[in-house]
Backbone as numpy.savetxt, mean C-alpha at the origin, in Angstrom:
# Nx Ny Nz CAx CAy CAz Cx Cy Cz
3.57 -1.35 -20.20 3.49 -1.52 -19.25 2.17 -2.51 -19.34
2.29 -3.53 -18.39 1.07 -4.55 -18.13 0.13 -3.70 -17.19
-1.21 -4.48 -17.31 -2.17 -3.34 -16.48 -1.92 -3.54 -14.79
-1.30 -5.20 -14.73 -1.26 -5.29 -13.21 -0.14 -4.09 -12.66
0.68 -3.86 -13.25 1.72 -2.66 -12.56 1.33 -1.63 -13.19
0.20 -1.02 -13.49 0.08 -0.17 -14.02 0.17 0.93 -12.77
-0.48 0.66 -11.28 -0.68 1.42 -10.25 0.96 1.44 -9.85
0.66 2.28 -8.83 2.55 2.76 -8.38 2.76 1.44 -7.54
1.84 1.06 -6.34 2.19 0.07 -6.22 2.31 -1.45 -6.91
1.82 -1.76 -7.80 2.46 -2.65 -9.10 3.60 -2.56 -9.36
3.51 -1.42 -9.84 5.30 -0.79 -10.09 6.09 -1.59 -9.34
6.07 -1.21 -8.43 6.79 -1.51 -7.29 7.06 -2.75 -6.97
6.19 -4.00 -6.87 6.35 -5.21 -7.58 6.85 -6.10 -7.85
6.22 -5.28 -9.39 6.81 -5.84 -10.76 8.29 -5.37 -10.95
9.16 -4.27 -10.61 10.28 -4.12 -10.33 11.25 -5.48 -9.24
10.51 -5.38 -8.71 11.18 -6.71 -7.21 11.60 -7.97 -8.16
10.39 -8.31 -8.86 10.47 -9.50 -9.50 11.75 -9.51 -11.04
11.20 -7.93 -11.50 12.71 -8.15 -12.25 13.92 -7.95 -11.99
14.56 -7.24 -10.80 15.83 -7.29 -10.14 16.21 -8.28 -9.81
17.34 -8.71 -10.27 17.90 -10.38 -9.98 17.82 -10.82 -8.41
17.54 -12.00 -8.27 16.66 -12.26 -6.80 18.17 -12.10 -5.67
19.46 -12.17 -6.69 20.68 -12.10 -6.10 20.42 -10.95 -5.34
20.60 -9.74 -6.16 20.58 -8.49 -5.53 20.21 -8.19 -4.62
18.37 -8.50 -4.96 17.43 -8.16 -3.26 17.87 -9.30 -2.58
18.16 -10.12 -2.36 19.00 -10.76 -0.84 19.84 -10.61 -0.65
20.69 -9.90 -1.13 21.82 -9.62 -0.83 22.20 -8.02 -0.13
21.35 -7.38 -0.65 20.88 -6.23 0.35 19.70 -6.59 1.65
19.00 -7.29 1.47 17.80 -7.79 2.50 18.71 -8.43 3.79
19.84 -9.27 3.10 20.36 -9.47 4.49 21.38 -9.34 4.95
21.50 -8.43 4.09 22.54 -6.77 5.19 21.48 -6.27 6.50
20.39 -6.71 7.08 19.26 -5.63 7.74 19.16 -6.81 8.86
19.72 -6.05 10.24 19.23 -7.02 11.10 17.74 -6.81 11.97
17.03 -8.17 12.15 15.30 -8.11 11.59 15.26 -9.11 12.82
16.35 -9.00 13.86 15.84 -9.98 15.01 15.11 -9.03 16.13
14.03 -10.01 16.97 12.96 -9.52 17.45 13.34 -8.12 17.99
14.76 -7.86 18.72 14.62 -6.75 19.36 14.86 -5.57 18.13
15.07 -5.87 17.23 15.43 -4.43 16.29 14.88 -4.03 16.23
14.58 -2.28 16.01 13.63 -1.91 15.92 12.53 -1.42 14.16
12.09 -2.14 13.83 11.27 -2.66 12.45 10.34 -2.77 12.92
9.05 -2.24 12.75 7.76 -2.69 13.00 7.47 -3.66 12.25
6.82 -4.72 12.55 6.07 -5.86 12.33 5.81 -6.33 10.96
4.79 -5.12 10.32 4.24 -4.89 8.97 5.91 -5.37 7.83
6.81 -4.44 8.52 7.63 -4.49 7.55 8.86 -5.90 7.91
9.02 -5.87 9.09 10.18 -6.60 9.45 9.56 -8.71 9.36
8.46 -8.41 9.81 8.10 -10.25 9.78 8.18 -10.62 8.64
7.74 -9.97 7.12 7.90 -9.91 5.68 9.49 -10.51 5.45
9.89 -9.50 5.99 11.86 -9.31 5.50 12.58 -10.69 6.09
12.00 -10.60 7.42 12.86 -12.01 8.01 11.83 -13.26 7.62
11.09 -13.11 6.83 10.59 -14.77 5.82 11.56 -15.13 5.20
11.71 -13.16 4.29 12.76 -13.71 3.29 13.64 -13.76 3.43
14.16 -13.90 3.80 16.26 -13.84 4.76 15.69 -15.15 4.30
14.67 -16.17 5.06 14.74 -17.49 5.28 14.58 -18.40 4.12
13.11 -17.66 3.57 12.78 -18.50 2.28 13.40 -18.49 1.07
14.30 -16.94 1.14 14.77 -17.07 -0.70 13.57 -16.89 -1.40
12.54 -16.60 -1.57 11.82 -16.91 -2.68 11.20 -15.47 -2.56
12.27 -14.14 -3.59 12.18 -13.43 -4.04 10.31 -13.10 -4.74
10.33 -13.67 -5.47 8.58 -13.29 -6.16 8.06 -13.53 -5.03
7.49 -14.60 -4.25 6.45 -14.86 -3.27 6.54 -13.60 -2.49
7.76 -12.88 -2.25 7.39 -11.51 -1.55 6.66 -10.39 -1.78
7.55 -10.26 -3.45 7.16 -9.68 -4.60 5.71 -9.21 -4.80
4.99 -10.59 -4.84 3.31 -10.83 -4.77 2.06 -10.64 -4.02
3.30 -11.04 -2.60 2.31 -11.16 -1.59 2.65 -10.26 -0.28
3.86 -9.71 -0.29 3.86 -9.13 1.36 3.42 -7.22 1.18
3.00 -7.26 2.34 2.45 -5.63 2.62 3.42 -4.94 1.99
2.25 -3.79 1.27 3.19 -2.41 0.68 4.13 -1.98 1.25
4.25 -2.07 2.87 4.84 -1.06 3.76 6.07 -1.55 3.72
6.65 -3.44 3.27 7.45 -4.06 3.49 8.53 -4.09 1.83
7.22 -4.19 0.63 7.75 -3.71 -0.62 8.87 -2.06 -1.08
7.51 -1.47 -0.46 8.44 -0.08 -0.41 10.09 -0.08 0.65
9.80 -0.29 1.38 11.06 -0.60 2.39 12.25 -1.15 1.51
11.83 -2.77 1.00 12.96 -3.22 0.65 13.51 -2.53 -0.71
12.87 -1.69 -1.93 12.69 -1.11 -2.92 13.78 0.48 -2.05
13.41 1.15 -1.11 14.24 1.94 -0.14 15.92 2.05 -1.02
15.93 0.38 0.37 17.29 0.19 0.48 18.30 -0.16 -0.59
17.19 -0.95 -2.22 18.12 -1.06 -3.58 18.23 0.34 -3.93
17.63 1.48 -3.60 17.13 3.08 -4.33 18.01 3.95 -4.05
18.68 3.65 -2.91 18.73 5.03 -2.00 20.54 5.59 -2.64
21.22 4.55 -2.98 22.76 4.28 -3.33 22.23 4.92 -4.79
21.46 4.53 -5.92 21.13 4.83 -7.13 20.55 6.58 -7.03
19.82 7.07 -6.56 19.00 8.39 -6.25 20.40 8.88 -5.85
21.31 8.85 -4.97 21.77 10.00 -4.93 22.63 10.37 -5.99
23.01 9.28 -6.64 23.76 9.38 -8.13 23.06 10.25 -8.95
21.92 10.12 -9.21 21.30 10.66 -10.30 21.03 11.62 -9.85
20.54 11.95 -8.50 20.40 13.23 -8.27 21.89 14.20 -8.67
22.97 13.77 -8.33 24.17 14.78 -8.60 24.53 14.97 -10.30
23.88 13.82 -10.80 23.71 13.97 -11.99 23.28 15.16 -12.59
22.10 15.05 -12.41 20.71 16.19 -12.69 21.17 17.50 -12.18
22.18 17.68 -11.22 22.33 19.15 -10.65 21.05 20.10 -10.15
21.38 21.18 -11.11 20.50 22.39 -11.11 19.31 21.82 -11.02
18.33 20.58 -11.73 17.55 19.81 -12.20 16.93 19.16 -11.45
17.58 18.81 -10.38 17.31 17.92 -9.76 15.74 17.30 -9.26
15.20 18.53 -8.51 14.30 18.65 -8.33 13.08 18.33 -9.16
12.89 19.24 -10.28 12.19 18.60 -11.40 12.73 18.64 -12.88
13.06 17.58 -12.79 13.76 17.38 -14.59 12.96 17.51 -15.12
12.85 17.34 -16.35 12.01 17.20 -17.54 12.48 15.74 -18.14
12.02 15.26 -19.32 12.02 13.69 -19.44 13.57 13.63 -20.22
13.67 14.71 -20.97 14.95 14.78 -21.49 16.24 15.08 -20.41
16.07 15.23 -19.72 17.11 15.75 -18.65 17.19 14.63 -17.83
16.34 13.77 -17.61 16.07 12.75 -16.65 16.62 11.66 -17.18
16.48 11.55 -18.98 16.93 10.54 -19.41 18.23 10.78 -19.65
18.84 11.91 -19.99 20.06 11.76 -19.77 21.07 11.33 -18.72
20.25 12.21 -17.73 20.94 11.91 -16.45 21.15 10.04 -16.03
20.17 9.21 -16.48 20.13 7.54 -16.44 21.17 7.19 -17.70
21.01 7.83 -18.52 22.16 7.26 -19.61 23.59 7.35 -18.83
23.61 8.36 -18.71 25.34 9.09 -18.25 25.42 7.80 -16.71
24.80 7.21 -15.57 24.48 6.69 -14.67 24.52 5.40 -15.25
24.47 4.45 -16.27 24.97 3.45 -17.17 25.98 3.58 -17.91
26.45 4.61 -17.79 27.56 4.68 -18.30 28.63 4.49 -17.63
28.55 4.81 -16.67 28.95 4.70 -15.32 29.00 3.77 -14.69
28.66 2.71 -14.98 28.54 1.16 -14.68 27.63 0.73 -13.91
26.41 1.72 -13.56 24.89 1.36 -13.31 24.93 0.21 -14.07
23.86 -0.66 -13.35 23.21 -2.10 -13.71 21.76 -1.41 -14.18
21.31 -2.84 -14.48 19.31 -2.41 -15.16 18.99 -2.51 -13.63
19.21 -3.38 -12.97 19.10 -3.44 -11.41 19.01 -2.22 -11.01
20.21 -1.39 -11.03 20.04 -0.05 -9.87 19.07 0.84 -10.34
18.75 0.49 -11.98 18.07 1.73 -12.88 16.48 2.00 -12.31
16.26 0.21 -12.59 15.10 0.09 -12.53 14.55 0.03 -10.88
15.28 -0.10 -10.11 15.08 0.34 -8.34 15.14 1.81 -8.13
15.77 2.74 -9.01 15.35 4.15 -8.79 13.90 4.62 -9.13
13.83 4.09 -10.59 12.92 4.44 -11.17 11.53 4.10 -10.43
11.65 2.94 -10.38 10.43 2.30 -9.61 10.11 3.16 -8.08
11.24 3.62 -7.28 11.23 3.95 -5.83 10.53 5.31 -6.52
11.25 6.00 -7.34 10.61 7.20 -7.77 9.07 7.39 -7.59
8.41 6.54 -8.70 6.84 6.44 -8.47 6.42 5.92 -7.50
6.79 4.95 -6.41 5.94 4.39 -5.50 5.96 5.91 -4.52
7.17 6.66 -4.81 7.41 7.73 -3.49 6.25 9.38 -4.06
5.96 8.85 -5.51 5.25 9.90 -6.00 6.36 10.77 -6.08
7.59 10.97 -6.28 7.99 12.19 -6.75 7.92 12.94 -7.92
8.25 14.47 -7.69 7.73 15.25 -8.92 7.69 14.55 -10.68
9.25 14.06 -10.43 9.49 13.56 -12.07 8.65 11.94 -12.28
7.79 11.20 -11.63 7.15 10.04 -11.60 6.80 10.04 -12.53
5.91 10.99 -13.58 5.04 10.45 -14.39 6.41 10.20 -15.61
8.10 11.06 -15.88 8.91 10.41 -16.54 9.07 9.36 -16.36
9.61 8.75 -14.89 10.23 7.29 -14.49 9.10 6.67 -15.26
7.64 6.68 -15.43 7.07 5.57 -16.05 7.15 5.77 -17.17
7.59 7.01 -18.29 7.66 6.56 -19.51 9.10 5.75 -19.66
9.99 6.70 -19.07 11.12 5.61 -19.04 10.71 3.82 -19.10
10.26 3.17 -18.47 9.73 2.05 -17.75 9.06 1.43 -19.57
8.36 2.70 -19.60 7.65 1.94 -20.75 8.35 1.69 -22.04
9.32 3.15 -22.19 10.10 2.86 -23.42 11.02 2.44 -23.77
11.86 1.79 -22.61 13.12 1.59 -22.97 12.87 -0.18 -22.30
13.28 -1.05 -23.68 12.98 -2.71 -23.42 14.24 -2.93 -22.36
14.85 -2.17 -22.53 16.03 -3.14 -20.62 15.60 -2.82 -19.88
14.39 -1.54 -19.29 13.89 -1.47 -19.04 12.33 -2.41 -17.80
11.48 -2.17 -19.35 10.08 -2.74 -19.40 9.91 -3.93 -17.87
8.95 -3.90 -17.48 9.00 -4.18 -16.29 7.62 -5.81 -16.38
7.73 -7.17 -15.91 7.43 -8.16 -16.32 6.10 -7.90 -15.24
4.92 -8.54 -16.09 3.69 -8.83 -15.20 4.16 -9.50 -14.06
3.32 -9.48 -13.29 3.34 -9.91 -11.88 2.36 -11.82 -11.99
3.53 -12.46 -11.38 2.73 -13.83 -11.59 1.82 -14.60 -10.39
1.22 -15.15 -10.61 0.35 -15.78 -9.81 0.79 -16.22 -8.76
0.60 -16.12 -7.37 1.53 -16.98 -6.45 0.64 -17.63 -5.76
-0.38 -19.05 -5.92 -0.95 -19.88 -5.12 -0.11 -20.82 -3.87
-0.43 -20.27 -2.65 0.19 -21.07 -1.48 -0.52 -22.56 -1.78
1.44 -23.17 -1.29 0.32 -24.79 -1.47 -0.18 -25.33 -0.75
-0.48 -26.28 -1.17 -1.98 -26.94 0.02 -1.86 -28.22 0.01
-1.22 -29.02 1.25 -1.23 -30.22 1.46 -2.76 -30.78 2.03
-3.14 -31.69 0.97 -4.16 -32.75 1.13 -3.75 -33.92 2.05
-4.48 -34.21 3.09 -4.36 -35.35 3.70 -5.08 -36.65 3.32
-4.54 -37.77 3.06 -5.01 -38.80 2.62 -6.09 -39.36 3.49
-7.38 -39.27 2.67 -8.92 -40.11 3.73 -8.51 -41.12 4.72
-8.99 -41.18 5.68 -8.69 -42.08 6.38 -9.53 -43.15 6.45
-8.89 -44.29 6.39 -10.08 -45.69 6.16 -10.58 -46.01 7.34
-11.81 -46.25 7.72 -12.55 -46.44 8.88 -12.97 -47.74 9.21
-12.84 -48.50 9.73 -13.36 -50.01 9.78 -14.82 -50.19 9.99
-15.23 -51.48 9.76 -16.80 -51.46 9.83 -16.84 -51.62 11.30
-16.07 -52.08 12.39 -16.57 -52.19 13.76 -15.93 -50.48 14.11
-15.25 -50.13 13.99 -15.25 -48.35 14.20 -16.69 -47.58 13.56
-17.16 -47.87 12.51 -18.40 -47.40 12.24 -19.73 -48.17 12.98
-19.72 -49.02 13.26 -20.52 -49.60 14.48 -20.79 -48.93 15.93
-19.32 -48.93 16.21 -19.33 -48.36 17.29 -19.50 -46.49 17.82
-19.01 -45.68 16.55 -19.59 -44.48 16.01 -21.30 -44.68 16.26
-21.58 -45.26 15.46 -23.11 -45.11 15.43 -23.98 -45.74 16.63
-23.58 -46.44 17.25 -23.95 -47.05 18.83 -23.99 -45.79 19.57
-23.10 -44.95 19.48 -22.63 -43.53 20.82 -23.47 -42.64 19.94
-23.72 -42.62 18.77 -25.09 -41.84 18.34 -26.59 -42.21 18.65
-26.41 -43.37 19.06 -27.79 -43.62 19.14 -28.25 -43.53 20.54
-27.17 -43.59 21.84 -27.54 -43.40 22.41 -27.82 -41.75 23.17
-26.97 -41.25 21.98 -27.02 -39.75 22.78 -28.52 -39.38 21.97
-29.40 -39.41 21.60 -30.23 -39.87 20.99 -31.67 -39.74 21.84
-31.28 -41.29 22.38 -31.75 -41.52 23.61 -32.04 -40.79 24.83
-30.78 -40.15 24.98 -30.53 -39.11 26.67 -31.63 -38.24 25.61
-31.35 -37.80 24.78 -32.08 -36.66 24.77 -33.57 -36.16 24.57
-34.02 -37.66 24.55 -35.92 -37.94 24.14 -36.35 -37.24 25.67
-37.55 -37.02 25.41 -37.94 -35.59 26.81 -38.33 -37.16 27.67
-38.59 -36.60 28.83 -38.84 -38.16 29.64 -37.55 -39.09 30.18
-36.50 -38.69 29.83 -35.74 -39.49 29.65 -34.82 -39.55 31.23
-34.44 -40.54 32.40 -34.13 -40.49 33.18 -32.70 -39.50 33.38
-32.07 -39.73 32.11 -30.56 -39.39 32.12 -30.44 -37.52 31.86
-31.88 -37.38 31.89 -32.12 -35.79 31.34 -32.21 -34.70 32.24
-30.82 -33.81 32.34 -31.16 -33.31 33.83 -32.21 -32.32 33.80
-32.73 -32.23 35.28 -34.19 -31.43 35.75 -34.06 -29.74 35.30
-35.11 -29.52 34.68 -35.29 -27.71 34.10 -35.14 -27.40 36.04
-34.15 -25.96 35.65 -34.27 -25.17 37.07 -36.30 -24.93 37.29
-36.26 -24.60 38.83 -37.20 -24.36 39.31 -37.55 -22.97 38.93
-39.22 -22.56 38.27 -39.12 -21.43 38.32 -39.84 -20.39 39.74
-39.54 -19.52 39.72 -39.78 -18.58 40.27 -40.87 -17.62 40.29
-41.19 -16.83 41.44 -42.48 -16.14 41.60 -42.94 -15.43 39.71
-42.02 -15.02 38.94 -42.19 -14.20 38.19 -42.75 -14.76 37.01
-42.42 -16.31 37.48 -42.77 -17.23 36.12 -41.33 -17.41 35.35
-40.40 -17.42 35.70 -38.82 -17.29 34.80 -37.90 -17.80 35.52
-36.96 -18.92 34.83 -36.22 -19.40 36.16 -35.50 -18.59 36.24
-34.73 -19.07 37.62 -33.33 -17.98 37.97 -32.52 -18.31 36.93
-31.92 -17.02 37.16 -30.44 -16.63 36.45 -29.50 -17.02 36.59
-28.82 -18.01 36.00 -27.50 -19.18 36.36 -26.10 -18.37 35.71
-25.10 -18.01 36.37 -24.43 -17.26 35.50 -23.46 -17.81 34.65
-23.09 -17.54 33.54 -22.59 -18.27 32.57 -20.91 -18.79 33.41
-21.02 -19.83 33.62 -19.27 -20.29 33.74 -18.19 -19.87 32.67
-18.42 -19.67 31.62 -17.18 -19.43 30.65 -16.62 -18.10 31.14
-15.50 -17.84 30.96 -14.51 -16.26 31.31 -15.39 -15.21 30.36
-15.23 -14.30 30.82 -15.88 -13.26 29.71 -14.25 -13.03 28.93
-14.77 -12.66 27.47 -14.05 -12.53 26.61 -12.81 -11.52 26.86
-11.65 -12.19 26.20 -10.71 -11.19 26.42 -10.27 -9.80 25.41
-10.38 -8.80 26.41 -10.73 -7.40 25.39 -9.19 -7.36 24.53
-9.45 -7.06 23.07 -8.14 -7.31 22.79 -7.83 -5.52 22.00
-6.99 -5.28 22.51 -6.47 -3.96 22.37 -6.27 -3.12 21.00
-6.97 -2.31 19.90 -6.62 -2.15 18.57 -5.39 -1.89 18.73
-5.35 -2.24 17.15 -3.66 -2.30 16.82 -3.10 -0.75 16.04
-2.73 0.19 16.78 -2.32 1.17 15.99 -1.28 1.18 14.77
-1.73 2.02 13.91 -1.18 2.15 12.61 -0.70 3.39 12.40
0.72 3.92 11.95 0.97 5.16 11.82 1.11 5.34 10.30
0.45 6.68 9.73 0.78 7.41 8.74 1.86 6.91 8.23
2.11 7.02 6.73 3.81 6.48 6.26 3.79 8.05 5.94
5.13 8.36 6.66 6.10 9.72 6.29 6.24 10.01 4.83
5.42 11.08 4.21 5.60 11.57 2.62 7.41 11.56 2.34
8.02 11.01 1.41 9.32 11.73 1.41 9.58 12.57 0.52
10.01 13.98 0.95 10.64 15.15 -0.23 11.45 15.11 -0.62
11.28 16.06 -1.84 12.89 16.84 -1.94 13.33 17.37 -1.57
14.61 17.39 -1.49 15.61 18.51 -0.87 14.78 20.05 -0.86
14.45 20.21 -2.26 13.49 21.58 -2.58 11.97 21.58 -1.50
11.47 20.55 -1.79 10.36 20.67 -1.08 10.38 20.58 0.85
10.99 19.72 1.00 11.31 20.19 2.72 12.26 21.69 2.72
12.44 22.15 2.14 12.50 23.60 2.38 11.36 24.45 2.04
9.80 24.12 1.64 9.35 24.85 1.42 8.16 24.46 2.39
7.79 22.68 2.72 6.69 22.40 3.31 7.06 21.78 3.88
5.76 21.56 5.15 5.82 20.88 6.28 5.33 19.27 6.04
5.70 18.37 6.31 5.23 17.19 5.99 4.22 16.77 6.92
4.20 17.32 8.25 3.84 17.00 9.11 2.61 18.12 9.44
2.27 19.36 8.66 1.40 20.06 8.82 -0.08 19.64 8.97
-0.96 20.76 9.88 -1.89 19.94 9.94 -3.43 19.69 8.85
-3.10 20.13 7.77 -3.19 19.98 6.54 -3.35 18.41 6.31
-2.28 17.74 6.09 -1.95 16.76 5.44 -2.75 15.73 5.35
-3.21 15.33 4.61 -3.91 14.21 4.56 -5.53 14.81 4.16
-5.63 16.02 3.81 -7.08 16.61 3.96 -7.51 16.19 2.26
-8.64 16.37 2.08 -9.12 16.36 0.55 -10.03 17.83 0.18
-9.12 18.44 -0.68 -10.00 20.20 -0.82 -10.00 20.57 -2.06
-11.04 21.33 -2.10 -10.82 22.20 -4.11 -9.65 23.11 -3.47
-9.14 22.86 -4.78 -7.52 23.53 -4.73 -7.87 24.25 -6.42
-7.03 25.53 -6.72 -7.30 26.15 -7.95 -6.21 25.29 -8.53
-5.60 24.70 -8.90 -4.68 23.35 -9.93 -4.62 24.16 -10.93
-2.86 24.68 -11.40 -2.53 24.78 -12.38 -2.70 24.14 -13.48
-2.82 24.39 -14.88 -2.79 23.58 -16.24 -1.14 23.14 -15.95
-0.77 21.87 -16.88 0.70 21.75 -17.13 0.98 22.12 -18.32
0.08 22.45 -19.07 -0.03 22.61 -20.90 -1.01 23.67 -21.08
-0.92 24.74 -21.87 -1.81 25.68 -22.63 -3.08 25.22 -23.03
-4.18 25.51 -22.77 -5.28 24.91 -23.21 -5.42 25.87 -24.84
-5.53 24.99 -25.92 -5.57 26.26 -27.09 -6.81 26.37 -27.42
-8.09 26.02 -26.74 -9.40 26.56 -26.68 -9.17 27.39 -26.04
-8.89 27.32 -24.63 -9.21 28.44 -23.55 -7.52 28.75 -23.39
-6.77 29.57 -24.20 -5.47 30.23 -23.60 -5.52 30.80 -22.69
-6.28 31.71 -22.54 -6.56 32.76 -21.28 -6.52 31.84 -19.70
-7.42 31.00 -19.79 -7.62 29.71 -19.05 -5.89 29.33 -18.60
-5.37 29.34 -17.32 -4.27 28.60 -16.51 -4.40 27.59 -15.56
-5.59 27.37 -15.22 -5.85 26.49 -13.90 -7.38 26.44 -14.23
-7.68 25.09 -12.93 -9.20 25.11 -12.98 -9.42 24.52 -11.28
-10.27 24.82 -11.02 -10.97 24.23 -9.50 -10.58 22.73 -9.25
-10.38 21.83 -8.61 -10.54 20.54 -8.85 -9.98 19.80 -7.34
-10.71 18.40 -7.26 -10.03 17.89 -5.48 -8.69 17.48 -5.68
-8.20 17.90 -4.78 -7.02 17.52 -4.44 -6.66 16.95 -2.75
-5.67 16.08 -3.00 -5.03 15.67 -1.39 -3.65 16.32 -1.23
-4.30 17.18 0.38 -2.99 17.86 0.52 -1.69 16.75 1.11
-0.08 17.12 0.63 0.37 15.92 0.98 1.85 16.80 2.07
1.54 18.34 1.53 2.82 18.93 2.33 2.10 20.43 2.57
2.42 21.01 3.83 1.79 22.34 3.54 2.54 23.73 4.25
2.51 24.68 4.05 3.15 25.54 4.85 2.16 27.27 5.07
2.44 27.97 5.92 1.85 28.73 5.90 1.10 29.64 5.06
1.92 29.32 3.54 0.71 30.56 2.46 0.69 29.35 1.39
1.17 28.03 1.25 1.20 27.26 -0.03 1.15 25.95 1.16
0.27 24.84 -0.34 -0.02 23.13 0.21 0.82 22.55 -0.97
1.23 21.77 -1.05 2.02 20.66 -1.73 0.51 19.88 -1.75
0.09 19.85 -3.20 -1.13 18.38 -3.47 -0.76 17.53 -4.80
-1.83 16.41 -4.08 -1.58 15.80 -5.57 -3.35 15.47 -6.36
-3.45 16.21 -7.38 -4.31 16.77 -7.73 -5.51 15.47 -8.00
-6.76 15.55 -8.01 -8.02 14.38 -8.61 -8.58 14.66 -9.57
-8.54 13.75 -10.56 -8.97 13.49 -12.04 -10.31 12.94 -12.15
-11.09 13.43 -13.20 -12.01 12.30 -13.70 -12.06 11.73 -14.40
-10.57 11.70 -14.98 -10.10 10.62 -15.92 -8.80 9.97 -16.01
-8.96 8.66 -16.33 -7.70 8.31 -15.79 -6.56 8.22 -16.57
-5.04 8.32 -16.44 -3.88 8.40 -17.67 -2.81 7.64 -16.98
-2.06 7.36 -17.63 -0.69 6.19 -17.23 -0.33 6.84 -15.74
-0.22 7.96 -15.41 0.52 8.64 -14.04 -0.56 9.00 -13.30
-2.09 8.07 -13.44 -3.10 8.47 -12.63 -3.67 6.90 -11.51
-3.81 7.07 -10.45 -4.21 5.49 -10.24 -5.50 5.71 -9.42
-6.28 5.02 -8.84 -7.85 5.07 -8.74 -7.77 5.95 -7.03
-8.51 6.39 -6.81 -8.65 7.21 -5.64 -9.37 6.55 -4.76
-9.10 5.64 -4.31 -10.65 4.76 -3.84 -11.24 5.42 -2.90
-11.00 6.24 -1.88 -11.87 6.66 -0.82 -12.96 7.87 -1.72
-13.17 7.53 -2.95 -13.97 8.73 -4.01 -15.00 8.86 -3.12
-16.04 7.52 -2.68 -17.56 7.95 -3.18 -17.33 8.53 -1.09
-16.45 8.15 -0.41 -16.79 8.60 1.06 -16.12 10.30 1.37
-15.45 10.67 0.36 -15.15 11.72 0.48 -15.82 13.39 -0.19
-17.04 12.31 -0.92 -18.42 12.89 -1.62 -18.16 13.44 -3.00
-16.73 12.70 -3.54 -17.38 12.81 -5.09 -18.40 12.03 -5.64
-18.73 12.29 -6.72 -19.76 11.77 -7.37 -19.79 10.62 -8.56
-18.29 10.41 -8.27 -17.88 9.54 -9.86 -16.24 9.14 -9.16
-16.44 7.83 -9.99 -14.69 7.34 -9.85 -13.96 8.47 -9.92
-12.45 8.42 -9.40 -11.66 9.36 -9.40 -10.33 9.16 -9.19
-9.32 10.06 -10.16 -7.95 9.40 -10.33 -7.19 10.42 -9.63
-6.09 9.65 -8.78 -5.22 10.88 -8.40 -4.11 10.59 -8.97
-3.41 11.81 -9.28 -2.12 12.08 -9.82 -0.71 11.82 -9.12
0.11 11.15 -9.93 1.33 11.12 -9.07 2.01 12.29 -8.74
1.95 13.40 -9.47 2.14 14.41 -9.60 1.97 15.51 -8.71
3.38 15.68 -7.78 2.54 16.73 -6.61 3.01 18.48 -7.14
2.24 19.34 -6.89 1.76 20.73 -7.25 1.90 21.59 -6.15
2.25 22.91 -5.94 1.60 24.05 -4.94 0.86 24.54 -5.56
0.08 24.77 -4.60 -1.19 25.77 -4.50 -1.30 26.49 -3.76
-1.55 27.72 -4.01 -1.97 29.02 -3.13 -3.01 28.50 -2.00
-2.68 28.58 -0.69 -3.56 28.24 0.30 -4.74 29.71 0.31
-4.49 30.84 -0.25 -5.55 31.77 -0.69 -6.76 31.25 -1.64
-6.31 30.35 -2.52 -6.85 30.37 -3.38 -7.93 28.59 -3.31
-7.74 28.41 -2.36 -8.31 26.49 -1.39 -9.23 27.15 -0.96
-9.61 26.06 -1.16 -11.20 26.32 -0.28 -11.02 25.30 1.05
-10.32 26.05 1.92 -10.40 25.35 3.47 -11.37 25.75 4.24
-12.50 26.38 3.96 -13.63 26.41 5.03 -14.32 25.59 5.13
-14.30 24.74 3.70 -15.02 23.49 3.72 -14.49 22.76 3.19
-13.95 22.01 3.62 -12.88 20.37 2.95 -13.68 19.42 2.56
-13.41 18.58 1.79 -14.36 17.87 1.67 -14.28 16.81 2.32
-12.72 16.69 2.71 -12.37 14.98 4.07 -11.33 15.29 5.02
-10.76 14.53 5.77 -10.14 13.89 5.84 -9.35 12.84 5.75
-8.83 11.96 5.28 -8.33 10.39 5.20 -7.89 10.01 6.45
-8.50 8.56 6.40 -8.29 8.11 7.34 -6.67 7.89 7.48
-6.15 6.61 8.68 -4.08 6.72 8.01 -4.31 5.55 7.16
-5.19 4.55 7.11 -5.30 3.36 6.62 -5.57 3.98 4.89
-6.81 5.30 4.49 -6.41 5.11 3.30 -5.72 6.45 3.14
-4.83 7.03 3.69 -3.67 7.40 3.39 -2.17 7.03 3.21
-2.36 5.44 3.80 -1.30 4.78 3.42 -1.79 3.76 2.56
-2.86 3.78 2.08 -3.13 2.80 0.43 -3.03 3.57 -0.13
-2.90 4.88 -0.39 -2.96 5.21 -1.71 -1.29 5.10 -1.80
-1.18 4.85 -3.56 0.49 4.49 -4.38 0.98 6.16 -3.86
């Protein structure tokens, strides 16, 4: 996978470039994006432009992440339902081998490459538990490999320089000279200065300009996290802890041969859902890997080095989590920007 598409957002954008434009447009054309439709502007406006301009590549590379995510969700919903059925009891957290077998069965049943790419990219974008396996499939299977994102440069129209006649230039020069003459001290055309008051300052003159218009701040909603059915039965995505960066006792995903008795480590983690006794978190690490992307607010939340947030979601006990001294609460903008 290219460096451009290493982040979850990059994967989603590259996936839309790979999918046949006719497939993308056919799905987008089914949407009612008229002004009265209940679609937020950040999603509706770019999609309406896509319906009109028919340029999927420009949309994929320049549209807001929310519009990219909505388009990919539209393409991935039916494939996702089918693959969940093929995984059966393993749908919540399949192994790489189980996911590969389900994808192969999906393709054997008539699914297209577009269906699979949309499904894998959407799972990565929504940080499903199997997101790391989805990345591996995109990297290892040539038919699913994503292209690099092209550079899209907005066309610029340069007007040809206008020719100016000698007569017009002379008229302009005369006007400039007249303006200079009027501005000279003692010129009769210069307006008189206002008389000074006893305090020595000229009387205050109210500005004839209207007061600037007060623009109301634009409210931004926090992006809703998509949970798997099992996660939904255990965790609340609207819990007060959601969006908090805490210190949590995160279990290892494998046995450390040097310290086999150690099964977990305290590290920063972002709470994405919670219940009374548990929290669903995305761990934050100091080293990078294919399943991690840069945690942009690392400095603001108090971390002392560049950090990376994992795509994987793990459950931790609230009893072992430092809730008494959370590191920080993400802003809505920071939450929505996390891939």
